[in-house]
N, CA, C and O atoms as CSV, one atom per row, in Angstrom:
chain,resi,resn,atom,element,x,y,z
A,1,UNK,N,N,95.302,143.137,-94.416
A,1,UNK,CA,C,96.397,144.196,-94.418
A,1,UNK,C,C,96.174,145.238,-93.606
A,1,UNK,O,O,97.076,145.628,-92.865
A,2,UNK,N,N,94.900,145.863,-93.625
A,2,UNK,CA,C,94.401,147.060,-92.958
A,2,UNK,C,C,94.574,146.772,-91.429
A,2,UNK,O,O,95.075,147.600,-90.669
A,3,UNK,N,N,94.086,145.435,-90.996
A,3,UNK,CA,C,94.341,144.956,-89.587
A,3,UNK,C,C,95.599,144.906,-89.207
A,3,UNK,O,O,95.877,145.387,-88.108
A,4,UNK,N,N,96.483,144.403,-89.900
A,4,UNK,CA,C,97.983,144.518,-89.533
A,4,UNK,C,C,98.660,145.869,-89.337
A,4,UNK,O,O,99.496,146.120,-88.468
A,5,UNK,N,N,98.176,146.729,-90.284
A,5,UNK,CA,C,98.777,148.068,-90.195
A,5,UNK,C,C,98.253,148.780,-88.862
A,5,UNK,O,O,98.987,149.441,-88.127
A,6,UNK,N,N,96.908,148.563,-88.649
A,6,UNK,CA,C,96.294,149.218,-87.288
A,6,UNK,C,C,96.894,148.304,-86.065
A,6,UNK,O,O,97.007,148.906,-84.997
A,7,UNK,N,N,97.295,146.916,-86.085
A,7,UNK,CA,C,98.137,146.289,-84.996
A,7,UNK,C,C,99.298,146.816,-84.906
A,7,UNK,O,O,99.754,147.116,-83.803
A,8,UNK,N,N,100.062,147.048,-86.188
A,8,UNK,CA,C,101.362,147.544,-85.917
A,8,UNK,C,C,101.495,148.839,-85.417
A,8,UNK,O,O,102.394,148.985,-84.589
A,9,UNK,N,N,100.750,149.931,-85.746
A,9,UNK,CA,C,100.461,151.341,-85.243
A,9,UNK,C,C,100.175,151.405,-83.755
A,9,UNK,O,O,100.704,152.239,-83.020
A,10,UNK,N,N,99.406,150.584,-83.390
A,10,UNK,CA,C,98.965,150.342,-81.930
A,10,UNK,C,C,100.224,149.841,-81.165
A,10,UNK,O,O,100.457,150.273,-80.036
A,11,UNK,N,N,101.039,148.932,-81.771
A,11,UNK,CA,C,101.961,148.452,-80.860
A,11,UNK,C,C,103.296,149.548,-80.719
A,11,UNK,O,O,104.008,149.743,-79.734
A,12,UNK,N,N,103.346,150.103,-81.913
A,12,UNK,CA,C,104.259,151.357,-81.862
A,12,UNK,C,C,104.082,152.289,-80.808
A,12,UNK,O,O,104.945,152.653,-80.008
A,13,UNK,N,N,102.760,152.688,-80.875
A,13,UNK,CA,C,102.312,153.759,-80.049
A,13,UNK,C,C,102.191,153.376,-78.679
A,13,UNK,O,O,102.014,154.307,-77.894
A,14,UNK,N,N,102.253,152.077,-78.153
A,14,UNK,CA,C,102.238,151.567,-76.871
A,14,UNK,C,C,103.803,151.560,-76.572
A,14,UNK,O,O,104.144,151.730,-75.401
A,15,UNK,N,N,104.669,151.395,-77.438
A,15,UNK,CA,C,106.093,151.463,-76.997
A,15,UNK,C,C,106.571,152.709,-76.830
A,15,UNK,O,O,107.467,152.956,-76.023
A,16,UNK,N,N,106.052,153.533,-77.527
A,16,UNK,CA,C,106.392,155.034,-77.444
A,16,UNK,C,C,105.922,155.585,-76.196
A,16,UNK,O,O,106.560,156.495,-75.667
A,17,UNK,N,N,104.812,155.100,-75.646
A,17,UNK,CA,C,104.496,155.514,-74.246
A,17,UNK,C,C,105.254,154.865,-73.180
A,17,UNK,O,O,105.518,155.571,-72.207
A,18,UNK,N,N,105.615,153.772,-73.180
A,18,UNK,CA,C,106.356,152.962,-72.441
A,18,UNK,C,C,107.784,153.639,-72.390
A,18,UNK,O,O,108.262,154.094,-71.351
A,19,UNK,N,N,108.325,153.655,-73.444
A,19,UNK,CA,C,109.758,154.191,-73.831
A,19,UNK,C,C,109.735,155.361,-74.583
A,19,UNK,O,O,109.954,155.265,-75.791
A,20,UNK,N,N,109.477,156.606,-74.018
A,20,UNK,CA,C,109.464,157.768,-74.809
A,20,UNK,C,C,110.731,158.101,-75.371
A,20,UNK,O,O,111.711,157.711,-74.737
A,21,UNK,N,N,110.953,158.837,-76.585
A,21,UNK,CA,C,112.082,159.017,-77.185
A,21,UNK,C,C,113.107,159.875,-76.242
A,21,UNK,O,O,114.316,159.909,-76.473
A,22,UNK,N,N,112.568,160.475,-75.293
A,22,UNK,CA,C,113.504,161.056,-74.335
A,22,UNK,C,C,114.303,160.085,-73.548
A,22,UNK,O,O,115.391,160.452,-73.106
A,23,UNK,N,N,113.910,158.990,-73.349
A,23,UNK,CA,C,114.614,157.929,-72.712
A,23,UNK,C,C,115.802,157.158,-73.537
A,23,UNK,O,O,116.713,156.436,-73.131
A,24,UNK,N,N,115.475,157.547,-74.724
A,24,UNK,CA,C,116.730,156.931,-75.778
A,24,UNK,C,C,118.085,157.862,-75.594
A,24,UNK,O,O,118.042,159.043,-75.250
A,25,UNK,N,N,119.194,157.188,-75.858
A,25,UNK,CA,C,120.597,157.955,-75.680
A,25,UNK,C,C,120.247,158.949,-76.803
A,25,UNK,O,O,119.524,158.738,-77.777
A,26,UNK,N,N,121.030,160.290,-76.408
A,26,UNK,CA,C,121.000,161.261,-77.395
A,26,UNK,C,C,122.157,162.209,-77.245
A,26,UNK,O,O,122.738,162.268,-76.161
A,27,UNK,N,N,122.548,162.993,-78.311
A,27,UNK,CA,C,123.768,163.706,-78.045
A,27,UNK,C,C,123.353,165.307,-78.034
A,27,UNK,O,O,124.184,166.214,-77.984
A,28,UNK,N,N,121.976,165.486,-78.088
A,28,UNK,CA,C,121.398,166.875,-78.180
A,28,UNK,C,C,120.234,167.270,-77.272
A,28,UNK,O,O,119.502,166.425,-76.757
A,29,UNK,N,N,120.097,168.533,-77.101
A,29,UNK,CA,C,118.755,168.893,-76.315
A,29,UNK,C,C,118.573,170.119,-76.933
A,29,UNK,O,O,119.474,170.873,-77.302
A,30,UNK,N,N,117.116,170.334,-77.056
A,30,UNK,CA,C,116.744,171.613,-77.721
A,30,UNK,C,C,116.224,172.524,-76.481
A,30,UNK,O,O,116.320,172.174,-75.305
A,31,UNK,N,N,115.594,173.891,-76.977
A,31,UNK,CA,C,114.980,174.624,-76.120
A,31,UNK,C,C,113.878,174.366,-75.502
A,31,UNK,O,O,113.469,174.987,-74.521
A,32,UNK,N,N,113.225,173.252,-76.143
A,32,UNK,CA,C,112.162,172.662,-75.343
A,32,UNK,C,C,112.218,171.435,-74.532
A,32,UNK,O,O,111.297,170.758,-74.075
A,33,UNK,N,N,113.572,171.284,-74.446
A,33,UNK,CA,C,113.789,170.050,-73.695
A,33,UNK,C,C,114.869,170.495,-72.503
A,33,UNK,O,O,115.413,171.600,-72.476
A,34,UNK,N,N,115.072,169.482,-71.565
A,34,UNK,CA,C,116.052,169.575,-70.668
A,34,UNK,C,C,116.696,168.449,-70.200
A,34,UNK,O,O,116.184,167.339,-70.347
A,35,UNK,N,N,117.826,168.614,-69.618
A,35,UNK,CA,C,118.567,167.275,-69.084
A,35,UNK,C,C,118.497,167.407,-67.741
A,35,UNK,O,O,118.980,168.380,-67.163
A,36,UNK,N,N,117.894,166.444,-67.139
A,36,UNK,CA,C,117.408,166.156,-65.765
A,36,UNK,C,C,118.828,165.569,-65.051
A,36,UNK,O,O,119.638,164.847,-65.631
A,37,UNK,N,N,118.923,165.982,-63.852
A,37,UNK,CA,C,119.921,165.049,-63.094
A,37,UNK,C,C,119.704,163.696,-62.963
A,37,UNK,O,O,118.762,163.358,-62.246
A,38,UNK,N,N,120.459,162.734,-63.570
A,38,UNK,CA,C,120.146,161.326,-63.535
A,38,UNK,C,C,120.315,160.916,-65.043
A,38,UNK,O,O,120.667,159.769,-65.319
A,39,UNK,N,N,120.060,161.869,-66.038
A,39,UNK,CA,C,120.167,161.425,-67.346
A,39,UNK,C,C,121.415,162.220,-67.953
A,39,UNK,O,O,121.800,163.294,-67.489
A,40,UNK,N,N,121.945,161.638,-68.935
A,40,UNK,CA,C,122.988,162.130,-69.678
A,40,UNK,C,C,122.882,162.331,-71.343
A,40,UNK,O,O,122.081,161.721,-72.051
A,41,UNK,N,N,123.691,163.147,-71.733
A,41,UNK,CA,C,123.854,163.408,-73.223
A,41,UNK,C,C,125.297,162.333,-73.560
A,41,UNK,O,O,126.222,162.215,-72.757
A,42,UNK,N,N,125.245,161.736,-74.684
A,42,UNK,CA,C,126.262,161.058,-75.140
A,42,UNK,C,C,126.835,161.536,-76.471
A,42,UNK,O,O,126.060,161.661,-77.419
A,43,UNK,N,N,128.256,161.838,-76.633
A,43,UNK,CA,C,128.605,162.345,-77.865
A,43,UNK,C,C,128.199,161.186,-78.940
A,43,UNK,O,O,127.899,160.024,-78.669
A,44,UNK,N,N,128.259,161.730,-80.095
A,44,UNK,CA,C,127.769,160.824,-81.525
A,44,UNK,C,C,128.708,159.499,-81.432
A,44,UNK,O,O,128.287,158.369,-81.677
A,45,UNK,N,N,129.954,159.782,-81.067
A,45,UNK,CA,C,130.938,158.773,-81.357
A,45,UNK,C,C,131.145,157.802,-80.099
A,45,UNK,O,O,131.845,156.790,-80.107
A,46,UNK,N,N,130.397,158.304,-79.004
A,46,UNK,CA,C,130.159,157.798,-77.703
A,46,UNK,C,C,131.612,157.873,-76.891
A,46,UNK,O,O,131.876,156.976,-76.091
A,47,UNK,N,N,132.317,158.696,-77.060
A,47,UNK,CA,C,133.623,158.997,-76.461
A,47,UNK,C,C,133.499,159.994,-75.230
A,47,UNK,O,O,134.425,160.131,-74.430
A,48,UNK,N,N,132.390,160.627,-75.138
A,48,UNK,CA,C,132.094,161.736,-73.993
A,48,UNK,C,C,130.604,161.578,-73.498
A,48,UNK,O,O,129.713,161.184,-74.250
A,49,UNK,N,N,130.400,161.916,-72.172
A,49,UNK,CA,C,129.104,161.728,-71.861
A,49,UNK,C,C,128.899,162.928,-70.973
A,49,UNK,O,O,129.809,163.196,-70.189
A,50,UNK,N,N,127.828,163.681,-70.994
A,50,UNK,CA,C,127.681,164.841,-70.058
A,50,UNK,C,C,126.277,164.579,-69.214
A,50,UNK,O,O,125.219,164.060,-69.570
A,51,UNK,N,N,126.710,165.165,-67.923
A,51,UNK,CA,C,125.431,165.118,-66.932
A,51,UNK,C,C,125.889,165.705,-65.616
A,51,UNK,O,O,126.899,166.396,-65.485
A,52,UNK,N,N,125.107,165.388,-64.722
A,52,UNK,CA,C,125.268,165.707,-63.240
A,52,UNK,C,C,126.180,164.594,-62.535
A,52,UNK,O,O,126.077,163.384,-62.733
A,53,UNK,N,N,127.009,165.164,-61.755
A,53,UNK,CA,C,127.706,164.190,-61.020
A,53,UNK,C,C,128.305,164.722,-59.683
A,53,UNK,O,O,128.639,165.904,-59.602
A,54,UNK,N,N,128.459,163.788,-58.538
A,54,UNK,CA,C,129.253,164.293,-57.524
A,54,UNK,C,C,130.497,163.386,-57.402
A,54,UNK,O,O,130.511,162.162,-57.532
A,55,UNK,N,N,131.732,164.351,-57.078
A,55,UNK,CA,C,132.820,163.694,-56.798
A,55,UNK,C,C,132.743,162.836,-55.600
A,55,UNK,O,O,131.831,162.869,-54.774
A,56,UNK,N,N,133.897,161.975,-55.572
A,56,UNK,CA,C,133.702,160.862,-54.261
A,56,UNK,C,C,133.829,161.790,-52.846
A,56,UNK,O,O,134.446,162.843,-52.681
A,57,UNK,N,N,133.105,161.093,-51.994
A,57,UNK,CA,C,132.983,161.961,-50.496
A,57,UNK,C,C,132.513,163.230,-50.719
A,57,UNK,O,O,133.088,164.182,-50.193
A,58,UNK,N,N,131.511,163.395,-51.452
A,58,UNK,CA,C,131.114,164.717,-51.556
A,58,UNK,C,C,129.499,164.550,-52.224
A,58,UNK,O,O,129.183,163.782,-53.134
A,59,UNK,N,N,128.661,165.438,-51.537
A,59,UNK,CA,C,127.354,165.140,-51.984
A,59,UNK,C,C,126.897,166.445,-52.995
A,59,UNK,O,O,125.812,166.430,-53.577
A,60,UNK,N,N,127.586,167.246,-53.087
A,60,UNK,CA,C,127.410,168.498,-54.117
A,60,UNK,C,C,127.340,167.760,-55.465
A,60,UNK,O,O,127.785,166.643,-55.729
A,61,UNK,N,N,126.577,168.768,-56.394
A,61,UNK,CA,C,126.320,167.903,-57.795
A,61,UNK,C,C,126.756,169.299,-58.592
A,61,UNK,O,O,126.558,170.476,-58.290
A,62,UNK,N,N,127.523,168.612,-59.891
A,62,UNK,CA,C,128.283,169.408,-60.492
A,62,UNK,C,C,127.766,168.859,-62.194
A,62,UNK,O,O,127.509,167.700,-62.517
A,63,UNK,N,N,127.728,169.988,-63.010
A,63,UNK,CA,C,127.493,169.564,-64.555
A,63,UNK,C,C,128.738,169.274,-65.075
A,63,UNK,O,O,129.667,170.067,-64.920
A,64,UNK,N,N,128.884,168.125,-65.737
A,64,UNK,CA,C,130.255,167.937,-66.152
A,64,UNK,C,C,130.565,167.128,-67.540
A,64,UNK,O,O,129.586,166.536,-67.994
A,65,UNK,N,N,131.352,167.056,-68.018
A,65,UNK,CA,C,131.811,166.263,-69.340
A,65,UNK,C,C,132.952,165.364,-68.846
A,65,UNK,O,O,133.965,165.787,-68.289
A,66,UNK,N,N,132.652,163.955,-69.135
A,66,UNK,CA,C,133.610,162.979,-68.610
A,66,UNK,C,C,133.735,162.092,-70.025
A,66,UNK,O,O,132.953,162.167,-70.973
A,67,UNK,N,N,134.903,161.243,-69.928
A,67,UNK,CA,C,135.229,160.138,-70.749
A,67,UNK,C,C,134.476,159.074,-70.675
A,67,UNK,O,O,134.508,158.466,-69.606
A,68,UNK,N,N,133.564,158.532,-71.817
A,68,UNK,CA,C,132.923,157.596,-71.441
A,68,UNK,C,C,133.362,156.290,-71.829
A,68,UNK,O,O,134.147,156.202,-72.773
A,69,UNK,N,N,132.941,155.196,-71.195
A,69,UNK,CA,C,133.649,153.772,-71.501
A,69,UNK,C,C,134.774,153.521,-70.955
A,69,UNK,O,O,135.234,152.438,-71.318
A,70,UNK,N,N,135.617,154.282,-69.977
A,70,UNK,CA,C,136.744,153.699,-69.322
A,70,UNK,C,C,136.370,153.638,-67.902
A,70,UNK,O,O,135.500,154.362,-67.417
A,71,UNK,N,N,137.110,152.672,-67.178
A,71,UNK,CA,C,136.868,152.176,-65.994
A,71,UNK,C,C,136.585,153.189,-64.959
A,71,UNK,O,O,135.643,153.063,-64.175
A,72,UNK,N,N,137.438,154.247,-64.950
A,72,UNK,CA,C,137.344,155.334,-63.926
A,72,UNK,C,C,137.050,156.513,-64.377
A,72,UNK,O,O,137.737,157.107,-65.208
A,73,UNK,N,N,135.928,156.981,-63.829
A,73,UNK,CA,C,135.307,158.133,-64.513
A,73,UNK,C,C,136.430,159.403,-64.446
A,73,UNK,O,O,137.087,159.654,-63.436
A,74,UNK,N,N,136.507,160.046,-65.535
A,74,UNK,CA,C,137.566,160.971,-65.658
A,74,UNK,C,C,136.780,162.336,-66.171
A,74,UNK,O,O,136.471,162.449,-67.357
A,75,UNK,N,N,136.534,163.175,-65.379
A,75,UNK,CA,C,135.980,164.385,-65.793
A,75,UNK,C,C,136.876,165.475,-66.360
A,75,UNK,O,O,137.867,165.855,-65.737
A,76,UNK,N,N,136.546,165.955,-67.486
A,76,UNK,CA,C,137.427,166.802,-68.501
A,76,UNK,C,C,136.928,168.140,-68.364
A,76,UNK,O,O,137.712,169.033,-68.686
A,77,UNK,N,N,135.525,168.543,-67.858
A,77,UNK,CA,C,135.133,169.814,-67.853
A,77,UNK,C,C,134.119,170.022,-66.788
A,77,UNK,O,O,133.259,169.147,-66.692
A,78,UNK,N,N,134.076,170.942,-66.043
A,78,UNK,CA,C,132.909,171.108,-65.093
A,78,UNK,C,C,132.233,172.687,-65.269
A,78,UNK,O,O,132.975,173.651,-65.457
A,79,UNK,N,N,130.960,172.810,-65.196
A,79,UNK,CA,C,130.458,174.045,-65.422
A,79,UNK,C,C,130.063,174.715,-64.333
A,79,UNK,O,O,129.719,175.865,-64.607
A,80,UNK,N,N,129.987,174.450,-63.279
A,80,UNK,CA,C,129.527,174.993,-62.173
A,80,UNK,C,C,130.358,174.816,-60.770
A,80,UNK,O,O,129.864,174.832,-59.643
A,81,UNK,N,N,131.711,174.646,-61.104
A,81,UNK,CA,C,132.575,174.353,-60.081
A,81,UNK,C,C,132.661,175.376,-58.792
A,81,UNK,O,O,132.949,174.968,-57.667
A,82,UNK,N,N,132.395,176.671,-59.074
A,82,UNK,CA,C,132.023,177.445,-58.189
A,82,UNK,C,C,130.975,177.454,-57.329
A,82,UNK,O,O,131.109,177.777,-56.149
A,83,UNK,N,N,129.721,177.059,-57.917
A,83,UNK,CA,C,128.659,177.063,-57.506
A,83,UNK,C,C,127.638,175.673,-57.708
A,83,UNK,O,O,126.694,175.458,-58.468
A,84,UNK,N,N,128.242,174.932,-56.752
A,84,UNK,CA,C,127.496,173.401,-56.978
A,84,UNK,C,C,126.150,173.483,-56.427
A,84,UNK,O,O,125.727,174.332,-55.642
A,85,UNK,N,N,125.481,172.416,-56.976
A,85,UNK,CA,C,123.982,172.297,-56.476
A,85,UNK,C,C,123.866,171.358,-55.474
A,85,UNK,O,O,124.444,170.274,-55.558
A,86,UNK,N,N,123.152,171.674,-54.502
A,86,UNK,CA,C,123.045,170.905,-53.114
A,86,UNK,C,C,122.224,169.545,-53.133
A,86,UNK,O,O,122.191,168.788,-52.162
A,87,UNK,N,N,121.581,169.315,-54.301
A,87,UNK,CA,C,120.677,168.313,-54.324
A,87,UNK,C,C,120.505,167.742,-55.750
A,87,UNK,O,O,121.042,168.295,-56.709
A,88,UNK,N,N,119.790,166.690,-55.872
A,88,UNK,CA,C,119.841,166.129,-57.337
A,88,UNK,C,C,118.551,166.409,-57.921
A,88,UNK,O,O,117.896,165.504,-58.439
A,89,UNK,N,N,118.074,167.803,-57.862
A,89,UNK,CA,C,116.873,167.906,-58.374
A,89,UNK,C,C,116.948,169.095,-59.525
A,89,UNK,O,O,115.953,169.680,-59.952
A,90,UNK,N,N,118.244,169.336,-59.931
A,90,UNK,CA,C,118.510,170.414,-60.739
A,90,UNK,C,C,118.370,170.087,-62.158
A,90,UNK,O,O,117.743,169.034,-62.267
A,91,UNK,N,N,118.757,170.650,-63.447
A,91,UNK,CA,C,118.367,170.310,-64.719
A,91,UNK,C,C,119.222,171.456,-65.500
A,91,UNK,O,O,119.366,172.596,-65.059
A,92,UNK,N,N,119.706,171.035,-66.589
A,92,UNK,CA,C,120.263,171.919,-67.692
A,92,UNK,C,C,119.077,172.299,-68.708
A,92,UNK,O,O,118.393,171.388,-69.173
A,93,UNK,N,N,118.861,173.456,-69.007
A,93,UNK,CA,C,118.058,173.661,-70.001
A,93,UNK,C,C,118.702,174.910,-70.969
A,93,UNK,O,O,119.751,175.484,-70.678
A,94,UNK,N,N,118.015,175.173,-71.980
A,94,UNK,CA,C,118.483,176.218,-72.876
A,94,UNK,C,C,117.228,177.262,-72.805
A,94,UNK,O,O,116.038,176.964,-72.909
A,95,UNK,N,N,117.817,178.631,-72.592
A,95,UNK,CA,C,116.651,179.697,-72.410
A,95,UNK,C,C,116.315,180.198,-73.890
A,95,UNK,O,O,116.737,179.619,-74.891
A,96,UNK,N,N,115.550,181.280,-73.917
A,96,UNK,CA,C,115.053,181.679,-75.081
A,96,UNK,C,C,115.974,182.478,-75.792
A,96,UNK,O,O,115.725,182.771,-76.961
A,97,UNK,N,N,117.236,182.955,-75.117
A,97,UNK,CA,C,118.333,183.344,-75.924
A,97,UNK,C,C,119.319,182.478,-76.378
A,97,UNK,O,O,120.283,182.970,-76.965
A,98,UNK,N,N,119.238,181.013,-76.177
A,98,UNK,CA,C,120.056,180.091,-76.731
A,98,UNK,C,C,121.170,179.875,-75.631
A,98,UNK,O,O,122.152,179.166,-75.850
A,99,UNK,N,N,120.972,180.482,-74.523
A,99,UNK,CA,C,122.034,180.064,-73.332
A,99,UNK,C,C,121.725,178.925,-72.681
A,99,UNK,O,O,120.592,178.622,-72.309
A,100,UNK,N,N,122.897,178.163,-72.505
A,100,UNK,CA,C,122.796,176.965,-71.338
A,100,UNK,C,C,122.659,177.635,-69.866
A,100,UNK,O,O,123.331,178.536,-69.364
A,101,UNK,N,N,121.700,176.989,-69.405
A,101,UNK,CA,C,121.175,177.353,-67.915
A,101,UNK,C,C,121.243,176.127,-66.995
A,101,UNK,O,O,120.808,175.046,-67.394
A,102,UNK,N,N,121.746,176.258,-65.844
A,102,UNK,CA,C,121.479,175.139,-64.791
A,102,UNK,C,C,120.621,175.720,-63.654
A,102,UNK,O,O,120.965,176.528,-62.792
A,103,UNK,N,N,119.424,175.129,-63.844
A,103,UNK,CA,C,118.318,175.457,-62.923
A,103,UNK,C,C,118.158,174.580,-61.647
A,103,UNK,O,O,118.082,173.352,-61.689
A,104,UNK,N,N,118.116,175.300,-60.544
A,104,UNK,CA,C,117.930,174.537,-59.192
A,104,UNK,C,C,116.466,174.091,-59.277
A,104,UNK,O,O,115.623,174.352,-60.135
A,105,UNK,N,N,116.378,173.303,-58.089
A,105,UNK,CA,C,114.926,172.649,-57.874
A,105,UNK,C,C,113.832,173.716,-57.815
A,105,UNK,O,O,112.678,173.390,-58.093
A,106,UNK,N,N,114.128,174.974,-57.468
A,106,UNK,CA,C,112.950,175.906,-57.652
A,106,UNK,C,C,113.115,176.811,-58.700
A,106,UNK,O,O,112.796,177.996,-58.601
A,107,UNK,N,N,113.718,176.186,-59.948
A,107,UNK,CA,C,113.968,177.048,-61.140
A,107,UNK,C,C,114.610,178.353,-61.228
A,107,UNK,O,O,114.438,179.215,-62.090
A,108,UNK,N,N,115.473,178.373,-60.080
A,108,UNK,CA,C,116.292,179.591,-60.113
A,108,UNK,C,C,117.702,179.171,-60.828
A,108,UNK,O,O,118.163,178.038,-60.694
A,109,UNK,N,N,118.246,180.032,-61.482
A,109,UNK,CA,C,119.519,179.975,-62.411
A,109,UNK,C,C,120.693,179.630,-61.129
A,109,UNK,O,O,120.663,180.225,-60.052
A,110,UNK,N,N,121.581,178.695,-61.430
A,110,UNK,CA,C,122.571,178.496,-60.568
A,110,UNK,C,C,123.688,179.516,-61.003
A,110,UNK,O,O,124.749,179.570,-60.381
């Protein structure tokens, strides 16, 4: 039995290394996490998705919320409409005061 438990724990540990919890779909981030461009948050009922996107024929990156699971991406909210990010190395973070912040590649607020 002890050998089975050790084997089981080893397999679970290896799976966590290969597939860390941050790679699983989630609907929240904390102050100690960030949402990087290319990843998304999905609402608990899977109706909405949040992440960075570029409109068609445009290379600028925006943080937005859109309906999930419909054929045409329909964005319903944009955070940085007036100040787009120029590359895909930005991230969404929560600062020490609890405010959402979009940070550019050199960690400056957008």
